[in-house]
C-alpha positions as CSV (number, residue, x, y, z in Angstrom):
1,M,20.8,-18.2,-30.3
2,G,20.1,-15.4,-27.9
3,R,18.0,-13.6,-30.6
4,N,15.8,-16.7,-31.1
5,R,15.1,-16.9,-27.4
6,M,13.9,-13.3,-27.3
7,K,11.6,-14.0,-30.3
8,G,10.1,-16.9,-28.3
9,A,9.7,-14.9,-25.1
10,L,7.9,-12.0,-26.8
11,P,4.6,-13.7,-27.2
12,I,4.7,-14.9,-23.6
13,L,5.4,-11.4,-22.4
14,V,2.5,-10.0,-24.4
15,L,0.2,-12.6,-22.9
16,L,1.4,-11.8,-19.4
17,W,1.0,-8.1,-19.9
18,S,-2.5,-8.4,-21.3
19,G,-3.5,-10.5,-18.3
20,L,-2.2,-7.8,-16.0
21,A,-3.9,-5.1,-17.9
22,L,-7.3,-6.8,-17.3
23,A,-6.7,-7.7,-13.7
24,G,-9.1,-5.2,-12.2
25,H,-11.9,-7.6,-13.2
26,E,-13.9,-7.7,-9.9
27,L,-14.3,-3.9,-10.0
28,D,-15.1,-3.7,-13.7
29,G,-18.7,-3.0,-14.7
30,R,-19.9,-2.1,-11.2
31,D,-22.5,0.5,-10.2
32,I,-20.3,3.4,-9.2
33,R,-23.2,5.6,-8.2
34,N,-24.5,2.9,-5.9
35,G,-21.0,2.5,-4.5
36,Q,-20.8,6.2,-3.8
37,A,-24.1,6.2,-2.0
38,L,-23.1,3.2,0.0
39,Y,-19.7,4.7,0.8
40,R,-21.5,7.8,2.2
41,Q,-23.8,5.7,4.3
42,H,-21.3,3.1,5.7
43,C,-17.7,4.5,5.2
44,A,-17.6,8.3,5.1
45,S,-18.0,8.8,8.9
46,C,-14.6,7.3,9.4
47,H,-12.8,7.6,6.0
48,G,-14.1,11.0,5.2
49,A,-16.7,12.4,2.8
50,N,-13.9,13.0,0.3
51,L,-12.0,9.8,1.0
52,E,-9.4,11.8,3.0
53,G,-9.2,9.6,6.1
54,Q,-8.7,10.7,9.6
55,P,-5.9,13.0,10.8
56,N,-2.7,11.3,11.8
57,W,-3.9,8.1,10.2
58,R,-0.3,6.6,10.2
59,R,0.0,6.8,14.0
60,P,-2.0,4.6,16.5
61,G,-4.3,6.5,18.8
62,K,-4.1,6.2,22.6
63,D,-6.1,2.9,22.3
64,G,-3.4,1.5,20.0
65,V,-5.8,1.5,17.0
66,L,-4.7,3.2,13.8
67,P,-7.2,5.9,12.6
68,A,-9.0,5.3,9.4
69,P,-6.7,5.8,6.4
70,P,-7.6,7.8,3.3
71,H,-9.0,6.0,0.3
72,D,-7.9,8.7,-2.1
73,A,-4.6,8.6,-4.0
74,S,-2.7,9.8,-0.9
75,G,-3.5,6.7,1.1
76,H,-2.4,3.1,0.7
77,T,-5.7,1.5,-0.4
78,W,-4.5,1.2,-4.0
79,H,-1.4,-0.7,-2.8
80,H,-3.6,-3.7,-2.2
81,D,-5.2,-6.2,-4.5
82,N,-9.0,-6.4,-4.9
83,K,-9.4,-9.6,-2.9
84,L,-7.7,-8.2,0.2
85,L,-9.7,-5.0,-0.1
86,F,-12.9,-7.0,-0.4
87,D,-12.1,-9.3,2.5
88,Y,-11.0,-6.4,4.7
89,T,-14.3,-4.6,4.1
90,K,-16.4,-7.7,4.5
91,L,-14.7,-9.2,7.5
92,G,-13.2,-6.2,9.2
93,G,-9.5,-5.7,10.1
94,T,-9.2,-7.8,13.2
95,A,-11.2,-10.8,11.7
96,L,-9.3,-10.7,8.5
97,M,-5.9,-10.8,10.3
98,E,-7.1,-13.6,12.5
99,A,-8.3,-15.5,9.4
100,R,-4.8,-15.2,8.1
101,G,-3.3,-16.4,11.3
102,I,-2.3,-13.0,12.7
103,I,-3.6,-12.7,16.3
104,G,-3.5,-9.6,18.4
105,I,-4.1,-6.9,15.8
106,E,-6.5,-4.3,16.9
107,S,-8.2,-2.7,14.0
108,G,-10.9,0.0,14.0
109,M,-12.3,-1.4,10.8
110,P,-15.6,-3.2,11.4
111,G,-16.8,-6.0,9.2
112,L,-19.5,-4.7,6.8
113,G,-20.5,-8.1,5.5
114,D,-23.7,-8.2,7.6
115,V,-24.8,-4.7,6.4
116,M,-23.8,-4.9,2.7
117,T,-24.0,-7.7,0.2
118,D,-20.9,-8.8,-1.7
119,D,-22.1,-6.9,-4.8
120,Q,-22.5,-3.8,-2.7
121,I,-19.0,-4.1,-1.3
122,W,-17.6,-4.4,-4.8
123,D,-19.6,-1.3,-5.8
124,V,-18.1,0.7,-3.0
125,L,-14.6,-0.5,-3.9
126,S,-15.3,0.3,-7.6
127,Y,-16.4,3.8,-6.5
128,I,-13.2,4.3,-4.5
129,R,-11.1,3.1,-7.5
130,S,-13.0,5.5,-9.8
131,T,-11.6,8.5,-7.9
132,W,-7.9,7.6,-8.4
133,P,-5.8,9.0,-11.3
134,D,-5.4,6.6,-14.3
135,R,-1.8,5.8,-13.3
136,I,-2.7,4.7,-9.8
137,R,-5.6,2.6,-11.2
138,E,-3.2,0.9,-13.6
139,I,-0.7,0.2,-10.7
140,Q,-3.5,-1.2,-8.5
141,A,-4.9,-3.4,-11.3
142,G,-1.4,-4.9,-11.7
143,R,-1.6,-6.2,-8.2
144,N,-4.5,-8.5,-9.1
145,P,-4.1,-12.0,-10.6
146,P,-5.9,-12.6,-13.9
147,H,-9.2,-14.5,-13.9
148,G,-8.8,-18.2,-13.2
149,Q,-5.8,-17.9,-10.8
Protein backbone atom coordinates (compact mmCIF):
# COMPACT_ATOMS: atom_id res chain seq x y z
CA MET A 1 0.00 0.00 0.00
CA GLY A 2 2.84 2.42 0.80
CA ARG A 3 4.44 1.67 -2.54
CA ASN A 4 1.24 2.57 -4.44
CA ARG A 5 1.01 5.90 -2.60
CA MET A 6 4.55 6.76 -3.69
CA LYS A 7 3.68 5.95 -7.33
CA GLY A 8 0.71 8.32 -7.12
CA ALA A 9 2.77 11.06 -5.48
CA LEU A 10 5.54 10.99 -8.08
CA PRO A 11 3.58 12.75 -10.87
CA ILE A 12 2.49 15.43 -8.40
CA LEU A 13 6.07 15.99 -7.28
CA VAL A 14 7.21 16.27 -10.90
CA LEU A 15 4.52 18.88 -11.62
CA LEU A 16 5.44 20.88 -8.52
CA TRP A 17 9.14 20.75 -9.35
CA SER A 18 8.55 21.87 -12.95
CA GLY A 19 6.49 24.82 -11.69
CA LEU A 20 9.28 25.85 -9.36
CA ALA A 21 11.87 25.53 -12.09
CA LEU A 22 9.91 28.04 -14.22
CA ALA A 23 9.11 30.45 -11.42
CA GLY A 24 11.51 33.21 -12.47
CA HIS A 25 8.96 34.17 -15.15
CA GLU A 26 8.80 37.97 -14.62
CA LEU A 27 12.53 38.18 -15.19
CA ASP A 28 12.65 35.88 -18.21
CA GLY A 29 13.07 37.35 -21.69
CA ARG A 30 13.99 40.81 -20.43
CA ASP A 31 16.41 43.32 -21.96
CA ILE A 32 19.47 42.79 -19.77
CA ARG A 33 21.54 45.46 -21.56
CA ASN A 34 18.82 48.01 -20.96
CA GLY A 35 18.63 46.84 -17.36
CA GLN A 36 22.37 47.31 -16.94
CA ALA A 37 22.20 50.85 -18.37
CA LEU A 38 19.25 51.72 -16.14
CA TYR A 39 21.03 50.21 -13.13
CA ARG A 40 24.04 52.44 -13.82
CA GLN A 41 21.78 55.48 -14.15
CA HIS A 42 19.45 54.93 -11.17
CA CYS A 43 21.02 52.40 -8.79
CA ALA A 44 24.82 52.31 -8.97
CA SER A 45 25.33 55.52 -7.00
CA CYS A 46 24.06 53.72 -3.88
CA HIS A 47 24.37 50.00 -4.64
CA GLY A 48 27.74 50.24 -6.40
CA ALA A 49 28.88 50.01 -10.01
CA ASN A 50 29.67 46.33 -9.44
CA LEU A 51 26.56 45.66 -7.31
CA GLU A 52 28.81 45.61 -4.21
CA GLY A 53 26.63 47.81 -1.98
CA GLN A 54 27.81 50.32 0.59
CA PRO A 55 30.31 49.53 3.36
CA ASN A 56 28.84 48.14 6.59
CA TRP A 57 25.50 47.61 4.88
CA ARG A 58 24.23 45.40 7.71
CA ARG A 59 24.54 48.15 10.34
CA PRO A 60 22.32 51.23 10.49
CA GLY A 61 24.05 54.57 10.07
CA LYS A 62 23.84 57.37 12.62
CA ASP A 63 20.48 58.30 11.11
CA GLY A 64 19.15 54.78 11.78
CA VAL A 65 18.95 53.94 8.08
CA LEU A 66 20.67 50.85 6.75
CA PRO A 67 23.18 51.53 3.96
CA ALA A 68 22.40 50.16 0.50
CA PRO A 69 23.00 46.40 0.40
CA PRO A 70 24.89 44.62 -2.37
CA HIS A 71 22.91 43.09 -5.20
CA ASP A 72 25.64 40.62 -6.07
CA ALA A 73 25.73 37.08 -4.70
CA SER A 74 27.14 38.32 -1.36
CA GLY A 75 23.98 40.25 -0.52
CA HIS A 76 20.44 39.22 0.29
CA THR A 77 18.60 40.40 -2.83
CA TRP A 78 18.39 36.84 -4.11
CA HIS A 79 16.70 35.76 -0.86
CA HIS A 80 13.52 37.55 -1.97
CA ASP A 81 10.87 36.73 -4.54
CA ASN A 82 10.45 38.75 -7.74
CA LYS A 83 7.29 40.56 -6.62
CA LEU A 84 8.88 41.84 -3.42
CA LEU A 85 11.96 43.02 -5.34
CA PHE A 86 9.74 44.76 -7.89
CA ASP A 87 7.53 46.42 -5.28
CA TYR A 88 10.53 47.49 -3.21
CA THR A 89 12.09 49.11 -6.29
CA LYS A 90 8.90 50.73 -7.52
CA LEU A 91 7.53 51.99 -4.20
CA GLY A 92 10.70 52.38 -2.14
CA GLY A 93 11.43 50.75 1.20
CA THR A 94 9.37 52.92 3.53
CA ALA A 95 6.29 53.00 1.27
CA LEU A 96 6.41 49.25 0.72
CA MET A 97 6.58 48.57 4.45
CA GLU A 98 3.69 50.97 5.09
CA ALA A 99 1.66 49.27 2.32
CA ARG A 100 2.22 46.01 4.20
CA GLY A 101 1.12 47.57 7.49
CA ILE A 102 4.59 48.07 8.96
CA ILE A 103 4.94 51.64 10.16
CA GLY A 104 8.09 53.40 11.36
CA ILE A 105 10.67 51.74 9.12
CA GLU A 106 13.19 54.23 7.80
CA SER A 107 14.56 53.04 4.50
CA GLY A 108 17.07 54.80 2.32
CA MET A 109 15.60 53.14 -0.76
CA PRO A 110 13.58 55.67 -2.76
CA GLY A 111 10.68 54.59 -4.93
CA LEU A 112 11.70 54.55 -8.58
CA GLY A 113 8.23 54.08 -10.03
CA ASP A 114 8.06 57.69 -11.13
CA VAL A 115 11.40 57.56 -12.99
CA MET A 116 11.20 54.06 -14.51
CA THR A 117 8.36 52.14 -16.13
CA ASP A 118 7.38 48.72 -14.83
CA ASP A 119 9.17 47.08 -17.77
CA GLN A 120 12.32 49.07 -17.02
CA ILE A 121 12.23 47.96 -13.38
CA TRP A 122 11.89 44.33 -14.51
CA ASP A 123 14.85 44.88 -16.88
CA VAL A 124 16.99 46.14 -13.99
CA LEU A 125 16.01 43.19 -11.82
CA SER A 126 16.77 40.83 -14.70
CA TYR A 127 20.20 42.42 -15.11
CA ILE A 128 20.91 41.98 -11.41
CA ARG A 129 19.82 38.33 -11.56
CA SER A 130 22.02 37.76 -14.62
CA THR A 131 25.11 38.46 -12.51
CA TRP A 132 24.39 35.70 -9.98
CA PRO A 133 25.88 32.21 -10.22
CA ASP A 134 23.52 29.54 -11.61
CA ARG A 135 22.94 27.97 -8.20
CA ILE A 136 21.80 31.27 -6.66
CA ARG A 137 19.53 31.98 -9.64
CA GLU A 138 17.94 28.56 -9.12
CA ILE A 139 17.41 29.20 -5.41
CA GLN A 140 15.88 32.62 -6.05
CA ALA A 141 13.61 31.26 -8.80
CA GLY A 142 12.29 28.74 -6.29
CA ARG A 143 11.05 31.59 -4.11
CA ASN A 144 8.54 32.65 -6.78
CA PRO A 145 5.07 31.16 -7.24
CA PRO A 146 4.32 29.66 -10.67
CA HIS A 147 2.17 31.70 -13.06
CA GLY A 148 -1.45 31.97 -12.10
CA GLN A 149 -0.88 31.92 -8.33
